[in-house]
C-alpha positions in Angstrom: -8.9 -9.3 -14.7 -10.6 -6.1 -15.6 -11.2 -3.6 -12.8 -14.1 -1.2 -13.0 -15.3 1.1 -10.3 -17.9 3.6 -11.5 -17.0 7.0 -10.0 -18.7 9.1 -12.7 -21.6 10.1 -10.4 -19.2 11.5 -7.7 -18.8 15.2 -7.4 -17.1 17.7 -5.2 -19.6 17.2 -2.4 -18.0 13.8 -1.7 -14.5 15.4 -1.4 -12.9 15.9 1.9 -10.2 18.3 2.9 -7.1 17.3 4.8 -6.6 20.0 7.4 -4.4 18.1 10.0 -2.9 14.7 10.8 -6.1 13.5 12.5 -8.1 14.2 9.4 -5.4 12.6 7.2 -5.4 9.5 9.3 -9.2 9.3 9.2 -9.3 9.7 5.4 -6.8 6.8 5.0 -8.7 4.6 7.4 -12.0 5.3 5.7 -10.4 4.5 2.4 -9.1 1.2 3.8 -12.6 0.3 4.9 -14.0 1.1 1.4 -11.4 -1.2 -0.2 -11.9 -4.1 2.2 -15.7 -4.0 1.8 -15.7 -3.5 -1.9 -16.8 -6.3 -4.4 -13.6 -5.6 -6.3 -11.5 -6.6 -3.3 -13.5 -9.8 -2.9 -13.1 -10.5 -6.6 -9.4 -10.0 -6.2 -9.0 -12.4 -3.3 -11.1 -15.0 -5.1 -8.9 -14.5 -8.2 -5.8 -15.3 -6.0 -7.4 -18.4 -4.6 -9.0 -19.8 -7.7 -7.0 -18.5 -10.7 -3.5 -18.1 -9.2 -4.2 -21.1 -7.0 -2.7 -19.6 -3.8 -4.3 -21.9 -1.3 -1.5 -22.8 1.1 -0.1 -21.0 4.1 3.4 -19.6 3.4 4.7 -21.1 6.6 2.5 -24.2 7.2 2.7 -25.9 3.8 0.6 -28.8 4.9 -2.4 -26.5 5.6 -4.5 -25.9 2.6 -7.7 -23.9 2.0 -9.2 -27.1 0.5 -9.0 -28.6 4.0 -11.6 -26.1 5.2 -8.9 -23.9 6.8 -9.2 -20.2 6.4 -6.4 -18.6 4.4 -6.0 -14.9 4.8 -3.7 -12.5 2.9 -1.4 -10.2 4.8 -0.1 -7.0 3.1 3.7 -7.0 3.3 6.1 -5.2 3.3 3.6 -2.4 2.8 0.3 -2.4 4.7 -2.9 -1.4 3.1 -2.6 1.8 5.2 0.8 2.4 3.6 -0.6 1.9 0.1 -3.4 4.3 0.6 -1.0 6.9 2.0 1.3 6.5 -0.9 -1.5 7.0 -3.4 -2.7 10.0 -1.4 0.8 11.6 -1.6 0.9 10.9 -5.3 -2.5 12.6 -5.7 -1.2 15.7 -3.8 1.9 15.8 -6.0 -0.1 15.6 -9.3 -3.2 17.6 -8.4 -1.7 20.1 -5.9 -4.7 19.9 -3.7 -5.7 18.6 -0.3 -9.3 17.8 -1.3 -9.8 14.2 -1.9 -12.4 11.6 -2.7 -12.0 8.3 -0.8 -13.6 6.4 -3.7 -11.0 7.7 -6.2 -8.2 6.8 -3.8 -9.7 3.3 -3.3 -9.9 2.9 -7.1 -6.2 3.5 -7.7 -5.2 1.3 -4.7 -7.3 -1.6 -6.2 -5.8 -1.0 -9.6 -2.3 -1.5 -8.0 -3.6 -4.8 -6.6 -4.8 -6.0 -10.0 -1.4 -5.0 -11.5 0.2 -7.5 -9.1 2.3 -4.7 -7.6 1.2 -5.3 -4.0 3.1 -7.7 -1.7 0.9 -10.3 -0.1 1.5 -13.3 2.1 -1.0 -16.1 2.5 -1.4 -17.0 6.2 -3.6 -18.9 8.5 -5.8 -16.7 10.7 -3.6 -17.2 13.7 -0.4 -16.5 11.9 -2.0 -13.4 10.3 -2.8 -12.1 13.8 0.9 -12.7 14.8 2.0 -10.8 11.7 -0.1 -7.8 12.8 1.5 -8.0 16.2 5.0 -7.9 14.6 5.6 -11.3 16.1 6.1 -13.1 12.8 9.2 -12.6 10.7 8.4 -12.7 7.0 11.2 -13.3 4.5 10.7 -11.6 1.2 10.8 -14.9 -0.8 7.5 -15.8 0.8 5.9 -12.6 -0.5 3.6 -12.8 -3.6 3.7 -9.7 -5.8 6.1 -7.5 -7.7 7.3 -5.5 -4.7 10.5 -4.2 -6.2 8.6 -3.0 -9.3 6.2 -1.2 -6.9 9.1 0.5 -5.1 10.6 1.7 -8.4 7.2 3.0 -9.6 6.0 4.7 -6.5 9.2 5.3 -4.5 9.0 9.0 -5.2 5.9 9.1 -3.0 7.3 7.3 0.1 7.5 9.2 3.3 10.9 9.3 5.0 9.5 6.9 7.7 8.4 4.4 5.1 11.8 4.4 3.4 13.4 3.7 6.7 11.1 0.9 7.6 11.4 -0.7 4.2 15.2 -0.4 4.2 15.3 -1.9 7.6 13.1 -4.8 6.5 15.3 -5.4 3.5 18.5 -5.4 5.6 17.1 -8.0 8.0 15.9 -10.3 5.3 18.1 -13.2 4.4 16.0 -14.9 1.7 15.5 -11.9 -0.6 17.6 -11.7 -3.8 20.6 -9.4 -3.2 19.7 -5.7 -3.5 22.1 -3.0 -2.6 20.8 -1.1 0.5 22.4 2.1 -0.9 20.0 1.8 -3.9 17.0 2.0 -1.6 18.5 4.7 0.7 19.4 6.9 -2.3 15.6 7.2 -3.1 15.4 9.5 -0.1 17.4 12.0 -2.2 15.1 11.7 -5.1 11.8 11.9 -3.2 10.6 15.4 -3.6 7.5 17.1 -4.9 8.9 20.3 -6.5 10.7 21.1 -3.3 14.1 20.1 -1.8 14.4 17.8 1.2 13.0 14.5 2.3 9.4 13.9 2.0 7.5 14.4 5.3 4.0 15.5 5.9 5.3 18.8 7.2 6.9 19.5 3.8 3.7 18.3 2.0 1.7 20.8 3.9 4.1 23.6 3.0 3.9 22.6 -0.6 0.1 22.6 -0.7 -0.2 25.9 1.3 2.2 27.5 -1.2 0.2 26.3 -4.2 -3.1 27.5 -2.8 -1.7 31.0 -2.1 -0.6 31.3 -5.7 
């Protein structure tokens, strides 16, 4: 499917500056809302249901959307919040700025969805709620999407916390194809944006402050 989001009319007046963690969190949450409410996201979900034919719950195989049961898609092992944050860090690395447009961020996150790089799990509404409460253990073999390819492509923009959570999820999983944990852990040594050390928001702020002074 072709993804088109017209951002040609947007200018600097729409850009917001990240000044602290509160503003960063709000920017990510606002971008999430734009994505979920966008016609592109609705098209994507429809594409999964009708073209890819993902209509059954990953856990309750006898439950089908054709039986008038609502099937929802859960982002895993990376939440939509995680995806927006990763794209945000990537933008900081490439543009050396803390001024961002939520529509531009949403555009790239949706592009990642259409590339099939996002991990998704079809669930009933009840199981989806349990997943958000961390009360549902999801094995990787039930995840739709090229998660490993996403990690390889965007791993340099993972925060230290995200690396730890992903590594832990991989360790606990029994159904995933064998993947050396060291391979994942070693990415923490590669994750840097023109500075040494693990990628944290403290380091990101130092990077941007240094760039703006130059």
